[in-house]
Structure formats: C-alpha cells, structure tokens
N, C-alpha and C positions, 0 to 999 in steps of 0.2 A: 525278781530282778536281783541279781548277786552285784555285790562292789565289783567283782574282776568283770560278768558282764557288761554293765555299765560303762566302764574304762575300754572293753572292747568294743563296744557300741560307738562310745565317742571316737575314738582310734579307726576303726574300721570306715565311721562315714566321712570324717575327715580327709582322710587318705584317698576314700572314692571320690572325690569333689573335684581334686588334683588330678586323678589318673582320667577320671571321663573327660574331662575340661580340657586337659593338654593331649592325650592321646587320642580317644576315641573318637570324642566328638568331633576332630578335623576330619575322620573318615567320610561324616556325614550318613543320608539314610537314617536306620535307627536309630546310630548313634548321636543323631541332630537333638534328641531330647534333651531338656534344660538337667542340668547335674545335678540336682536337689534332689528329685526324683529317684534314681537310683544309688544316690548316697544314702536317702532315707531307707530303703527296703535292705540296703547291704548291711545297714545299722542295726534294723531290726530282726535281721535273719542273726548277726552274730552278737546281740543282746540274747537271743530266747538261746543258741545253741551253747554259749560258754556259759549263762546260768543254769542251763540243764546239766553241764558237765563238772561243774564246781557243787561245794558241799551247802546247804542251807546258812541263812545267818543263823548265831545263837540264838537260842529261847529269848534270852535277856534281850536281845535287838528287837526279835518279834514282839515280846511284851511290849515293847517303847512303842513300837509301828503300831501295836492294835491301840493302846491307850492316844496315842496323838490322833488316829482316827476316831476313835470316839468323839474326842472334844472338839472336831472340825464340824 
C-alpha cells in the first residue's frame, strides 16, 4: 500500500457511505444493504488500484517498515 492508495481508500470509502445512504439505499431492493459493506469494498478496490498505479515507497521507508516488523 502506498500513501496515495491509503488516502484514496479513505476518501472513496467515506464518500461511498454518503452516496449509498442518501442516494442508493432509498431505492430499496439490493440497495437496502447496510452502507458499510459497499464502502469497504469500494475502499479496498481504490487502495489496490491506486497503490498499483503509483510508485513504491523509497528504500529507506521500506527498510524502516521491515525493521519495525521484525521488532513486533
């Protein structure tokens, strides 16, 4: 996950909650699902797609991540 991917996931998930609750859920039927599920799925998709489209974190950040992972 890149920084941009994480930000895109947070924004898309938050926006989807409002879209689902205010626009789609009143239609009923399959749209009657609790808004957290479609928001989570949308967020995951945005995280994956945006992270794949952006550059990897620098080697310094990756080394710091590996160090923290070993200490946990």
